HTML snippet that shows the backbone in 3Dmol.js (N, CA, C, O; Angstrom):
<script src="https://3Dmol.org/build/3Dmol-min.js"></script>
<div id="view" style="width:600px;height:400px;position:relative"></div>
<script>
const pdb = `
ATOM      1  N   MET A   1       0.701  -0.724  -0.105  1.00  0.00           N
ATOM      2  CA  MET A   1       0.024   0.174   0.001  1.00  0.00           C
ATOM      3  C   MET A   1       0.863   1.255   0.326  1.00  0.00           C
ATOM      4  O   MET A   1       1.753   1.251   1.176  1.00  0.00           O
ATOM      5  N   SER A   2       0.359   2.620  -0.755  1.00  0.00           N
ATOM      6  CA  SER A   2       1.584   3.026  -0.706  1.00  0.00           C
ATOM      7  C   SER A   2       0.747   4.132   0.612  1.00  0.00           C
ATOM      8  O   SER A   2      -0.326   4.201   1.212  1.00  0.00           O
ATOM      9  N   ASP A   3       2.278   4.972   0.512  1.00  0.00           N
ATOM     10  CA  ASP A   3       1.607   6.371   1.467  1.00  0.00           C
ATOM     11  C   ASP A   3       0.805   6.814   1.455  1.00  0.00           C
ATOM     12  O   ASP A   3      -0.013   6.842   2.375  1.00  0.00           O
ATOM     13  N   GLU A   4       0.709   7.415   0.245  1.00  0.00           N
ATOM     14  CA  GLU A   4      -0.763   8.236  -0.174  1.00  0.00           C
ATOM     15  C   GLU A   4      -1.759   7.674   0.201  1.00  0.00           C
ATOM     16  O   GLU A   4      -2.521   8.293   0.944  1.00  0.00           O
ATOM     17  N   LEU A   5      -2.025   6.512  -0.138  1.00  0.00           N
ATOM     18  CA  LEU A   5      -3.006   5.672   0.097  1.00  0.00           C
ATOM     19  C   LEU A   5      -3.886   5.519   1.844  1.00  0.00           C
ATOM     20  O   LEU A   5      -4.956   5.833   2.364  1.00  0.00           O
ATOM     21  N   GLU A   6      -2.539   4.802   2.219  1.00  0.00           N
ATOM     22  CA  GLU A   6      -2.489   4.899   3.877  1.00  0.00           C
ATOM     23  C   GLU A   6      -2.486   6.107   4.542  1.00  0.00           C
ATOM     24  O   GLU A   6      -2.589   6.005   5.765  1.00  0.00           O
ATOM     25  N   ARG A   7      -2.387   7.349   4.039  1.00  0.00           N
ATOM     26  CA  ARG A   7      -2.511   8.380   4.317  1.00  0.00           C
ATOM     27  C   ARG A   7      -4.140   8.913   4.119  1.00  0.00           C
ATOM     28  O   ARG A   7      -4.760   9.522   4.990  1.00  0.00           O
ATOM     29  N   TYR A   8      -4.569   8.617   3.054  1.00  0.00           N
ATOM     30  CA  TYR A   8      -5.993   9.076   2.881  1.00  0.00           C
ATOM     31  C   TYR A   8      -7.083   8.083   3.500  1.00  0.00           C
ATOM     32  O   TYR A   8      -8.216   8.378   3.879  1.00  0.00           O
ATOM     33  N   LEU A   9      -6.626   7.171   3.507  1.00  0.00           N
ATOM     34  CA  LEU A   9      -7.843   6.158   4.165  1.00  0.00           C
ATOM     35  C   LEU A   9      -7.661   6.301   5.299  1.00  0.00           C
ATOM     36  O   LEU A   9      -8.453   5.593   5.921  1.00  0.00           O
ATOM     37  N   ALA A  10      -6.743   7.094   6.211  1.00  0.00           N
ATOM     38  CA  ALA A  10      -6.741   7.418   8.115  1.00  0.00           C
ATOM     39  C   ALA A  10      -7.042   8.440   7.676  1.00  0.00           C
ATOM     40  O   ALA A  10      -6.103   8.876   8.343  1.00  0.00           O
ATOM     41  N   ALA A  11      -7.573   9.607   7.026  1.00  0.00           N
ATOM     42  CA  ALA A  11      -8.098  10.462   6.873  1.00  0.00           C
ATOM     43  C   ALA A  11      -9.596  10.330   6.726  1.00  0.00           C
ATOM     44  O   ALA A  11     -10.321  10.831   7.586  1.00  0.00           O
ATOM     45  N   GLU A  12      -9.973   9.853   5.958  1.00  0.00           N
ATOM     46  CA  GLU A  12     -11.199   9.465   5.884  1.00  0.00           C
ATOM     47  C   GLU A  12     -11.953   8.470   6.906  1.00  0.00           C
ATOM     48  O   GLU A  12     -13.142   8.152   6.910  1.00  0.00           O
ATOM     49  N   ALA A  13     -10.898   8.069   7.781  1.00  0.00           N
ATOM     50  CA  ALA A  13     -11.159   6.708   8.784  1.00  0.00           C
ATOM     51  C   ALA A  13     -11.613   8.120   9.957  1.00  0.00           C
ATOM     52  O   ALA A  13     -12.748   8.154  10.433  1.00  0.00           O
ATOM     53  N   ARG A  14     -10.735   9.028  10.246  1.00  0.00           N
ATOM     54  CA  ARG A  14     -10.688  10.113  11.045  1.00  0.00           C
ATOM     55  C   ARG A  14     -12.172  10.999  10.944  1.00  0.00           C
ATOM     56  O   ARG A  14     -12.827  11.267  11.951  1.00  0.00           O
ATOM     57  N   ARG A  15     -12.588  11.409   9.526  1.00  0.00           N
ATOM     58  CA  ARG A  15     -13.702  11.904   9.491  1.00  0.00           C
ATOM     59  C   ARG A  15     -14.662  11.867   9.646  1.00  0.00           C
ATOM     60  O   ARG A  15     -15.462  12.733  10.002  1.00  0.00           O
ATOM     61  N   LEU A  16     -14.831  10.265   9.269  1.00  0.00           N
ATOM     62  CA  LEU A  16     -16.334   9.064   9.494  1.00  0.00           C
ATOM     63  C   LEU A  16     -16.220   8.829  10.897  1.00  0.00           C
ATOM     64  O   LEU A  16     -17.043   8.103  11.455  1.00  0.00           O
ATOM     65  N   LYS A  17     -15.056   9.499  11.680  1.00  0.00           N
ATOM     66  CA  LYS A  17     -14.473   9.034  13.596  1.00  0.00           C
ATOM     67  C   LYS A  17     -14.574   7.603  13.601  1.00  0.00           C
ATOM     68  O   LYS A  17     -15.334   7.121  14.441  1.00  0.00           O
ATOM     69  N   LEU A  18     -14.156   7.078  13.078  1.00  0.00           N
ATOM     70  CA  LEU A  18     -13.559   5.769  13.035  1.00  0.00           C
ATOM     71  C   LEU A  18     -12.688   5.301  13.375  1.00  0.00           C
ATOM     72  O   LEU A  18     -11.649   5.931  13.177  1.00  0.00           O
ATOM     73  N   SER A  19     -12.605   4.265  13.910  1.00  0.00           N
ATOM     74  CA  SER A  19     -10.960   3.621  14.558  1.00  0.00           C
ATOM     75  C   SER A  19     -11.512   2.435  15.316  1.00  0.00           C
ATOM     76  O   SER A  19     -12.630   2.310  15.814  1.00  0.00           O
ATOM     77  N   PRO A  20     -10.426   1.531  15.298  1.00  0.00           N
ATOM     78  CA  PRO A  20     -10.521  -0.403  15.938  1.00  0.00           C
ATOM     79  C   PRO A  20     -12.059   0.207  17.189  1.00  0.00           C
ATOM     80  O   PRO A  20     -13.215  -0.201  17.296  1.00  0.00           O
ATOM     81  N   LEU A  21     -11.233   1.385  17.964  1.00  0.00           N
ATOM     82  CA  LEU A  21     -11.568   1.598  19.354  1.00  0.00           C
ATOM     83  C   LEU A  21     -13.583   1.666  19.189  1.00  0.00           C
ATOM     84  O   LEU A  21     -14.313   1.209  20.069  1.00  0.00           O
ATOM     85  N   THR A  22     -14.004   2.190  18.159  1.00  0.00           N
ATOM     86  CA  THR A  22     -15.398   2.966  17.176  1.00  0.00           C
ATOM     87  C   THR A  22     -16.374   1.748  16.882  1.00  0.00           C
ATOM     88  O   THR A  22     -17.592   1.680  17.046  1.00  0.00           O
ATOM     89  N   LEU A  23     -15.371   0.699  16.343  1.00  0.00           N
ATOM     90  CA  LEU A  23     -15.483   0.031  14.845  1.00  0.00           C
ATOM     91  C   LEU A  23     -17.185  -0.866  15.714  1.00  0.00           C
ATOM     92  O   LEU A  23     -18.097  -1.278  14.997  1.00  0.00           O
ATOM     93  N   GLY A  24     -17.209  -0.927  16.561  1.00  0.00           N
ATOM     94  CA  GLY A  24     -18.362  -1.986  17.494  1.00  0.00           C
ATOM     95  C   GLY A  24     -19.534  -0.836  17.321  1.00  0.00           C
ATOM     96  O   GLY A  24     -20.669  -1.096  16.919  1.00  0.00           O
ATOM     97  N   THR A  25     -19.126   0.316  17.645  1.00  0.00           N
ATOM     98  CA  THR A  25     -20.856   1.410  17.699  1.00  0.00           C
ATOM     99  C   THR A  25     -20.734   2.895  16.480  1.00  0.00           C
ATOM    100  O   THR A  25     -21.320   3.969  16.350  1.00  0.00           O
ATOM    101  N   ALA A  26     -19.714   2.221  15.833  1.00  0.00           N
ATOM    102  CA  ALA A  26     -19.939   2.999  14.367  1.00  0.00           C
ATOM    103  C   ALA A  26     -21.112   2.885  13.319  1.00  0.00           C
ATOM    104  O   ALA A  26     -21.369   1.804  12.789  1.00  0.00           O
ATOM    105  N   SER A  27     -21.835   4.071  13.033  1.00  0.00           N
ATOM    106  CA  SER A  27     -23.405   3.962  12.367  1.00  0.00           C
ATOM    107  C   SER A  27     -22.528   3.056  11.061  1.00  0.00           C
ATOM    108  O   SER A  27     -21.337   3.032  10.751  1.00  0.00           O
ATOM    109  N   PRO A  28     -23.874   2.288  10.449  1.00  0.00           N
ATOM    110  CA  PRO A  28     -23.929   1.806   9.256  1.00  0.00           C
ATOM    111  C   PRO A  28     -23.428   2.960   8.395  1.00  0.00           C
ATOM    112  O   PRO A  28     -22.233   3.024   8.107  1.00  0.00           O
ATOM    113  N   ASP A  29     -24.205   3.772   8.023  1.00  0.00           N
ATOM    114  CA  ASP A  29     -23.833   5.304   7.283  1.00  0.00           C
ATOM    115  C   ASP A  29     -21.828   5.149   7.043  1.00  0.00           C
ATOM    116  O   ASP A  29     -21.179   5.164   5.997  1.00  0.00           O
ATOM    117  N   ALA A  30     -21.504   5.054   8.044  1.00  0.00           N
ATOM    118  CA  ALA A  30     -20.111   5.857   8.461  1.00  0.00           C
ATOM    119  C   ALA A  30     -19.301   4.462   7.926  1.00  0.00           C
ATOM    120  O   ALA A  30     -18.247   4.764   7.366  1.00  0.00           O
ATOM    121  N   LEU A  31     -19.506   3.314   7.964  1.00  0.00           N
ATOM    122  CA  LEU A  31     -18.794   1.980   7.929  1.00  0.00           C
ATOM    123  C   LEU A  31     -19.186   1.684   6.316  1.00  0.00           C
ATOM    124  O   LEU A  31     -18.287   1.087   5.724  1.00  0.00           O
ATOM    125  N   HIS A  32     -20.248   1.965   5.592  1.00  0.00           N
ATOM    126  CA  HIS A  32     -20.303   2.275   4.189  1.00  0.00           C
ATOM    127  C   HIS A  32     -19.637   3.269   3.469  1.00  0.00           C
ATOM    128  O   HIS A  32     -19.000   3.171   2.421  1.00  0.00           O
ATOM    129  N   ALA A  33     -19.823   4.040   4.030  1.00  0.00           N
ATOM    130  CA  ALA A  33     -19.100   5.877   3.243  1.00  0.00           C
ATOM    131  C   ALA A  33     -17.500   5.548   3.087  1.00  0.00           C
ATOM    132  O   ALA A  33     -16.897   6.203   2.237  1.00  0.00           O
ATOM    133  N   TYR A  34     -16.753   4.552   3.874  1.00  0.00           N
ATOM    134  CA  TYR A  34     -15.789   3.926   4.542  1.00  0.00           C
ATOM    135  C   TYR A  34     -15.450   3.180   3.307  1.00  0.00           C
ATOM    136  O   TYR A  34     -14.890   3.705   2.344  1.00  0.00           O
ATOM    137  N   CYS A  35     -15.815   1.911   3.369  1.00  0.00           N
ATOM    138  CA  CYS A  35     -16.092   0.959   2.645  1.00  0.00           C
ATOM    139  C   CYS A  35     -15.970   1.115   1.411  1.00  0.00           C
ATOM    140  O   CYS A  35     -15.198   0.465   0.706  1.00  0.00           O
ATOM    141  N   ALA A  36     -16.925   2.233   0.928  1.00  0.00           N
ATOM    142  CA  ALA A  36     -16.753   2.110  -0.303  1.00  0.00           C
ATOM    143  C   ALA A  36     -15.841   3.300  -0.681  1.00  0.00           C
ATOM    144  O   ALA A  36     -16.097   3.633  -1.838  1.00  0.00           O
ATOM    145  N   ALA A  37     -14.811   4.109  -0.097  1.00  0.00           N
ATOM    146  CA  ALA A  37     -13.877   4.728  -0.152  1.00  0.00           C
ATOM    147  C   ALA A  37     -12.547   3.802  -0.943  1.00  0.00           C
ATOM    148  O   ALA A  37     -11.802   3.996  -1.904  1.00  0.00           O
ATOM    149  N   VAL A  38     -12.801   2.473   0.303  1.00  0.00           N
ATOM    150  CA  VAL A  38     -11.249   1.479   0.024  1.00  0.00           C
ATOM    151  C   VAL A  38     -11.404   0.773  -1.060  1.00  0.00           C
ATOM    152  O   VAL A  38     -10.379   0.431  -1.650  1.00  0.00           O
ATOM    153  N   LEU A  39     -12.758   0.362  -1.614  1.00  0.00           N
ATOM    154  CA  LEU A  39     -13.048  -0.364  -2.717  1.00  0.00           C
ATOM    155  C   LEU A  39     -13.051   1.118  -3.919  1.00  0.00           C
ATOM    156  O   LEU A  39     -12.459   0.755  -4.936  1.00  0.00           O
ATOM    157  N   ARG A  40     -13.472   2.402  -4.033  1.00  0.00           N
ATOM    158  CA  ARG A  40     -13.178   2.629  -5.090  1.00  0.00           C
ATOM    159  C   ARG A  40     -11.606   3.065  -5.229  1.00  0.00           C
ATOM    160  O   ARG A  40     -11.130   3.281  -6.344  1.00  0.00           O
ATOM    161  N   GLU A  41     -10.959   3.162  -4.237  1.00  0.00           N
ATOM    162  CA  GLU A  41      -9.692   3.846  -4.173  1.00  0.00           C
ATOM    163  C   GLU A  41      -8.662   2.219  -4.580  1.00  0.00           C
ATOM    164  O   GLU A  41      -7.463   2.267  -4.855  1.00  0.00           O
ATOM    165  N   LEU A  42      -9.368   1.088  -4.530  1.00  0.00           N
ATOM    166  CA  LEU A  42      -8.522  -0.284  -4.530  1.00  0.00           C
ATOM    167  C   LEU A  42      -8.628  -0.551  -6.067  1.00  0.00           C
ATOM    168  O   LEU A  42      -7.605  -0.782  -6.711  1.00  0.00           O
ATOM    169  N   ALA A  43     -10.091  -0.514  -6.768  1.00  0.00           N
ATOM    170  CA  ALA A  43     -10.705  -0.492  -8.204  1.00  0.00           C
ATOM    171  C   ALA A  43      -9.912   0.569  -8.960  1.00  0.00           C
ATOM    172  O   ALA A  43      -9.504   0.200 -10.062  1.00  0.00           O
ATOM    173  N   ALA A  44      -9.620   1.783  -8.597  1.00  0.00           N
ATOM    174  CA  ALA A  44      -8.276   2.815  -9.305  1.00  0.00           C
ATOM    175  C   ALA A  44      -7.552   2.647  -9.482  1.00  0.00           C
ATOM    176  O   ALA A  44      -6.954   3.282 -10.350  1.00  0.00           O
ATOM    177  N   ARG A  45      -6.891   1.454  -8.674  1.00  0.00           N
ATOM    178  CA  ARG A  45      -5.501   1.155  -8.874  1.00  0.00           C
ATOM    179  C   ARG A  45      -5.364  -0.370  -9.329  1.00  0.00           C
ATOM    180  O   ARG A  45      -4.492  -1.145  -8.936  1.00  0.00           O
ATOM    181  N   GLY A  46      -6.482  -0.679 -10.312  1.00  0.00           N
ATOM    182  CA  GLY A  46      -6.106  -1.995 -10.904  1.00  0.00           C
ATOM    183  C   GLY A  46      -6.290  -2.727  -9.931  1.00  0.00           C
ATOM    184  O   GLY A  46      -5.611  -3.725 -10.171  1.00  0.00           O
ATOM    185  N   LEU A  47      -6.875  -2.881  -8.807  1.00  0.00           N
ATOM    186  CA  LEU A  47      -6.764  -4.471  -7.451  1.00  0.00           C
ATOM    187  C   LEU A  47      -8.093  -5.382  -8.014  1.00  0.00           C
ATOM    188  O   LEU A  47      -8.260  -6.594  -8.151  1.00  0.00           O
ATOM    189  N   LEU A  48      -9.124  -3.959  -8.324  1.00  0.00           N
ATOM    190  CA  LEU A  48     -10.307  -4.753  -8.238  1.00  0.00           C
ATOM    191  C   LEU A  48     -10.990  -3.975  -9.367  1.00  0.00           C
ATOM    192  O   LEU A  48     -10.854  -2.802  -9.716  1.00  0.00           O
ATOM    193  N   GLU A  49     -12.023  -5.291  -9.994  1.00  0.00           N
ATOM    194  CA  GLU A  49     -12.709  -4.569 -10.691  1.00  0.00           C
ATOM    195  C   GLU A  49     -13.787  -3.527 -10.747  1.00  0.00           C
ATOM    196  O   GLU A  49     -14.594  -3.358  -9.833  1.00  0.00           O
ATOM    197  N   ASN A  50     -13.765  -2.909 -11.745  1.00  0.00           N
ATOM    198  CA  ASN A  50     -14.251  -1.564 -11.543  1.00  0.00           C
ATOM    199  C   ASN A  50     -15.097  -1.153 -12.317  1.00  0.00           C
ATOM    200  O   ASN A  50     -14.790  -1.489 -13.460  1.00  0.00           O
ATOM    201  N   GLU A  51     -16.510  -0.291 -12.262  1.00  0.00           N
ATOM    202  CA  GLU A  51     -17.494  -0.057 -13.158  1.00  0.00           C
ATOM    203  C   GLU A  51     -16.530   1.134 -14.692  1.00  0.00           C
ATOM    204  O   GLU A  51     -15.830   2.138 -14.564  1.00  0.00           O
ATOM    205  N   PRO A  52     -16.820   0.631 -15.528  1.00  0.00           N
ATOM    206  CA  PRO A  52     -16.041   1.568 -16.730  1.00  0.00           C
ATOM    207  C   PRO A  52     -16.658   3.265 -16.752  1.00  0.00           C
ATOM    208  O   PRO A  52     -17.845   3.588 -16.801  1.00  0.00           O
ATOM    209  N   ASP A  53     -15.623   4.062 -16.707  1.00  0.00           N
ATOM    210  CA  ASP A  53     -16.105   5.419 -16.946  1.00  0.00           C
ATOM    211  C   ASP A  53     -16.287   5.884 -18.716  1.00  0.00           C
ATOM    212  O   ASP A  53     -15.917   5.036 -19.527  1.00  0.00           O
ATOM    213  N   ILE A  54     -16.614   6.657 -19.027  1.00  0.00           N
ATOM    214  CA  ILE A  54     -16.780   6.438 -20.259  1.00  0.00           C
ATOM    215  C   ILE A  54     -16.028   7.875 -20.768  1.00  0.00           C
ATOM    216  O   ILE A  54     -16.542   8.957 -20.484  1.00  0.00           O
ATOM    217  N   GLY A  55     -15.048   7.810 -21.369  1.00  0.00           N
ATOM    218  CA  GLY A  55     -14.165   8.647 -21.950  1.00  0.00           C
ATOM    219  C   GLY A  55     -12.634   8.635 -20.457  1.00  0.00           C
ATOM    220  O   GLY A  55     -11.660   9.358 -20.665  1.00  0.00           O
ATOM    221  N   CYS A  56     -12.675   7.932 -19.383  1.00  0.00           N
ATOM    222  CA  CYS A  56     -11.810   8.052 -18.486  1.00  0.00           C
ATOM    223  C   CYS A  56     -10.914   6.665 -18.299  1.00  0.00           C
ATOM    224  O   CYS A  56     -11.257   5.495 -18.468  1.00  0.00           O
ATOM    225  N   HIS A  57      -9.813   7.148 -17.944  1.00  0.00           N
ATOM    226  CA  HIS A  57      -9.397   6.221 -17.832  1.00  0.00           C
ATOM    227  C   HIS A  57      -8.665   5.947 -15.963  1.00  0.00           C
ATOM    228  O   HIS A  57      -8.278   6.916 -15.311  1.00  0.00           O
ATOM    229  N   ALA A  58      -8.614   4.472 -15.392  1.00  0.00           N
ATOM    230  CA  ALA A  58      -8.134   3.984 -14.279  1.00  0.00           C
ATOM    231  C   ALA A  58      -7.324   5.247 -13.749  1.00  0.00           C
ATOM    232  O   ALA A  58      -6.386   5.458 -14.519  1.00  0.00           O
ATOM    233  N   ALA A  59      -7.365   6.243 -12.601  1.00  0.00           N
ATOM    234  CA  ALA A  59      -6.580   6.587 -11.750  1.00  0.00           C
ATOM    235  C   ALA A  59      -6.695   7.129 -10.311  1.00  0.00           C
ATOM    236  O   ALA A  59      -7.515   7.957  -9.914  1.00  0.00           O
ATOM    237  N   ALA A  60      -5.836   6.582  -9.679  1.00  0.00           N
ATOM    238  CA  ALA A  60      -5.996   6.729  -7.928  1.00  0.00           C
ATOM    239  C   ALA A  60      -7.033   8.346  -7.785  1.00  0.00           C
ATOM    240  O   ALA A  60      -6.780   9.392  -8.383  1.00  0.00           O
ATOM    241  N   GLN A  61      -7.797   8.191  -7.154  1.00  0.00           N
ATOM    242  CA  GLN A  61      -8.739   9.431  -6.864  1.00  0.00           C
ATOM    243  C   GLN A  61      -8.109  10.288  -5.873  1.00  0.00           C
ATOM    244  O   GLN A  61      -8.313  11.502  -5.882  1.00  0.00           O
ATOM    245  N   THR A  62      -7.274   9.666  -4.927  1.00  0.00           N
ATOM    246  CA  THR A  62      -6.882  10.745  -3.781  1.00  0.00           C
ATOM    247  C   THR A  62      -5.750  11.781  -4.283  1.00  0.00           C
ATOM    248  O   THR A  62      -4.997  11.606  -5.241  1.00  0.00           O
ATOM    249  N   ALA A  63      -5.804  13.041  -3.316  1.00  0.00           N
ATOM    250  CA  ALA A  63      -5.323  14.239  -3.603  1.00  0.00           C
ATOM    251  C   ALA A  63      -4.875  14.170  -1.875  1.00  0.00           C
ATOM    252  O   ALA A  63      -5.701  14.058  -0.969  1.00  0.00           O
ATOM    253  N   VAL A  64      -3.713  14.243  -1.727  1.00  0.00           N
ATOM    254  CA  VAL A  64      -2.975  14.396  -0.438  1.00  0.00           C
ATOM    255  C   VAL A  64      -2.517  15.684  -0.719  1.00  0.00           C
ATOM    256  O   VAL A  64      -1.878  15.980  -1.728  1.00  0.00           O
ATOM    257  N   ASN A  65      -2.950  16.694   0.460  1.00  0.00           N
ATOM    258  CA  ASN A  65      -2.191  17.635   0.638  1.00  0.00           C
ATOM    259  C   ASN A  65      -0.831  17.785   1.611  1.00  0.00           C
ATOM    260  O   ASN A  65      -0.205  18.844   1.638  1.00  0.00           O
TER     261      ASN A  65
END
`;
const viewer = $3Dmol.createViewer("view");
viewer.addModel(pdb, "pdb");
viewer.setStyle({}, {cartoon: {color: "spectrum"}});
viewer.zoomTo();
viewer.render();
</script>
């Protein structure tokens, strides 16, 4: 896993108030949002099947400041 992806996933977890300590009490919406972000990033990196976007090549979606 790239450092950029790790930072992005950690930032998303913090934004959604997710951690190993909150996993048991996290809202289904937060868990779904995090799972969707992970799956999108993996698909963008060619590691999972992705829905094709017309006129768009798969590329990582993260942008780290």
